[in-house]
LUMSEDO-900687 format. One line per 3 residues: number of its first residue (from 1); their letters; for each residue x, y, z of N, C-alpha, C. Coordinates in pm, whole numbers, padded with zeros to 5 digits. Atoms other than C-alpha are relative to their C-alpha. Layout:
NUM) a) X/Y/Z/X/Y/Z/X/Y/Z  ...
***
This chain:
1) mfe) -00096/-00029/00083/00506/-02847/-05730/00106/00031/00073  -00133/-00048/-00085/00748/-02727/-05483/00093/-00124/00042  -00067/00117/-00002/00841/-03079/-05398/00076/-00043/-00110
4) kia) -00081/00059/00156/00897/-03173/-05759/00111/00079/-00021  -00111/-00050/00038/01112/-02892/-05824/00128/00013/00109  -00116/00015/-00117/01312/-02917/-05495/00073/-00125/-00026
7) ali) -00032/00131/00021/01358/-03273/-05577/00093/-00010/-00121  -00077/00005/00116/01494/-03210/-05915/00125/00105/00012  -00126/-00043/-00031/01728/-02926/-05783/00090/-00091/00078
10) aeq) -00081/00067/-00096/01848/-03135/-05510/00072/-00127/-00084  -00061/00115/00078/01924/-03436/-05769/00085/00074/-00078  -00109/-00078/00078/02107/-03176/-06002/00110/00027/00094
13) lgl) -00128/-00029/-00062/02334/-03051/-05730/00036/-00077/00111  -00042/00109/-00076/02374/-03381/-05533/-00019/00048/00174  00050/-00042/-00138/02170/-03226/-05214/-00072/-00094/00059
16) daa) 00107/00070/-00106/01925/-03351/-04950/-00130/00100/-00044  00114/-00057/00025/01569/-03227/-05088/-00066/00060/00125  00063/-00005/-00114/01481/-03206/-04731/00062/00165/00054
19) eik) -00066/-00126/-00008/01724/-02888/-04711/-00040/00116/-00058  00052/-00109/00075/01563/-02704/-04970/-00123/00079/00044  00130/-00066/-00037/01291/-02441/-04878/-00023/00102/-00103
22) pet) 00028/-00098/00098/01125/-02196/-05093/00088/00128/00004  -00055/-00099/00012/01317/-01929/-04982/00148/-00014/-00017  -00142/00028/00047/01657/-02089/-05064/00028/00047/-00116
25) rlv) -00040/-00073/00120/01861/-01886/-05270/00095/-00109/-00096  -00063/00096/00077/01995/-02079/-05574/00168/00026/00001  -00165/-00032/-00012/02349/-01906/-05575/00068/-00015/00115
28) edl) -00087/-00048/-00125/02416/-01788/-05250/-00026/-00138/00102  00032/00096/-00108/02244/-02077/-05062/00069/-00148/-00043  -00037/00119/00068/02303/-02375/-05294/00123/-00015/-00084
31) kad) -00130/-00016/00041/02615/-02256/-05461/-00005/-00052/-00143  -00004/00028/00148/02453/-02319/-05810/00072/00105/-00088  -00075/-00100/00114/02660/-02174/-06083/-00086/00001/-00132
34) sld) 00081/-00048/00117/02524/-02062/-06429/-00006/-00113/-00080  00036/00095/00060/02567/-02403/-06571/-00082/-00078/00064  00094/00027/-00072/02384/-02553/-06300/-00160/00064/-00012
37) iva) 00137/-00055/00004/02090/-02309/-06339/-00048/-00039/-00144  00026/00025/00119/02082/-02362/-06703/-00051/-00146/-00026  00044/00138/-00039/02070/-02753/-06641/-00131/-00024/00069
40) mvm) 00149/00015/-00071/01783/-02717/-06363/-00106/00055/-00096  00137/-00077/00088/01570/-02478/-06627/-00018/-00125/-00105  00023/00069/00096/01609/-02713/-06888/-00065/-00144/00037
43) eme) 00059/00110/-00063/01523/-03014/-06673/-00157/00031/00045  00150/-00033/-00052/01208/-02814/-06545/-00073/00025/-00134  00099/-00004/00127/01119/-02735/-06905/-00059/-00132/-00052
46) sqf) 00039/00121/00057/01123/-03100/-07004/-00089/-00048/00101  00097/00080/-00092/00929/-03212/-06690/-00127/00047/-00015  00094/-00090/-00026/00689/-02947/-06677/-00076/00041/-00141
49) gve) 00074/-00023/00128/00605/-02894/-07058/00002/00171/-00018  00045/-00138/-00008/00689/-02518/-07012/00126/00035/-00076  -00103/-00035/00045/00933/-02298/-07174/00049/00161/00072
52) ipd) -00026/-00145/-00086/01128/-02021/-06977/00148/00068/-00082  -00105/-00117/00094/01302/-01747/-07192/00126/00013/00100  -00148/-00041/-00083/01690/-01701/-07106/00011/00133/00096
55) del) -00034/-00153/-00064/01618/-01336/-07012/-00094/-00010/00130  00056/00016/-00125/01391/-01469/-06726/00072/-00080/00119  -00113/00060/-00093/01682/-01662/-06584/00027/00112/00134
58) anl) -00048/-00110/-00086/01799/-01347/-06402/-00117/00023/00144  00121/-00057/-00088/01467/-01311/-06224/-00010/-00152/00104  00023/00124/-00080/01481/-01671/-06067/00128/00001/00101
61) ktv) -00089/00002/-00125/01670/-01595/-05726/-00013/-00119/00089  00028/00114/-00119/01510/-01883/-05502/-00062/-00080/-00056  00081/00109/00042/01355/-02198/-05518/-00143/00025/-00017
64) gda) 00145/-00051/00004/01009/-02022/-05453/-00010/00061/-00107  00028/-00066/00126/01077/-01795/-05758/-00009/-00092/-00109  00008/00102/00099/01124/-02104/-05977/-00111/-00061/-00003
67) vay) 00143/00048/-00044/00830/-02246/-05811/-00135/00092/-00083  00112/-00088/00080/00612/-01964/-05903/-00003/00029/-00129  -00038/-00042/00126/00746/-01903/-06229/-00074/-00107/-00094
70) vek) 00037/00109/00073/00666/-02243/-06363/-00164/-00025/00005  00136/00000/00011/00332/-02250/-06192/-00090/00085/-00086  00036/-00087/00081/00244/-01934/-06365/-00019/-00044/-00162
73) lkk) -00022/00059/00141/00344/-02090/-06706/-00104/-00114/-00009  00095/00115/00005/00113/-02392/-06630/-00135/00036/-00021  00140/-00024/00001/-00215/-02200/-06613/-00041/00038/-00141
***
C-alpha cells in the first residue's frame, strides 16, 4: 500500500517516488499545498475505493498517516 500511495503522491507533485518515506511530511517536506492535498485525496479515493472525509484531511500530515488511514478504511 505504501508503494502505491508514494507513487500516486510522486506523480501528483512531479517527484521521484524513491525520495518519499513513510515519515515524509506532505506540506513541510513535499511542499504540497491545500489543492495538491485535495487532488491526492481524490485520487486515493478513486484508486482505492474509499472515502476520506474533509475533516480528516488535517490528520494526514505524513505519507505514513495517509497509508494508515487508507488501510484502516479498507478493512
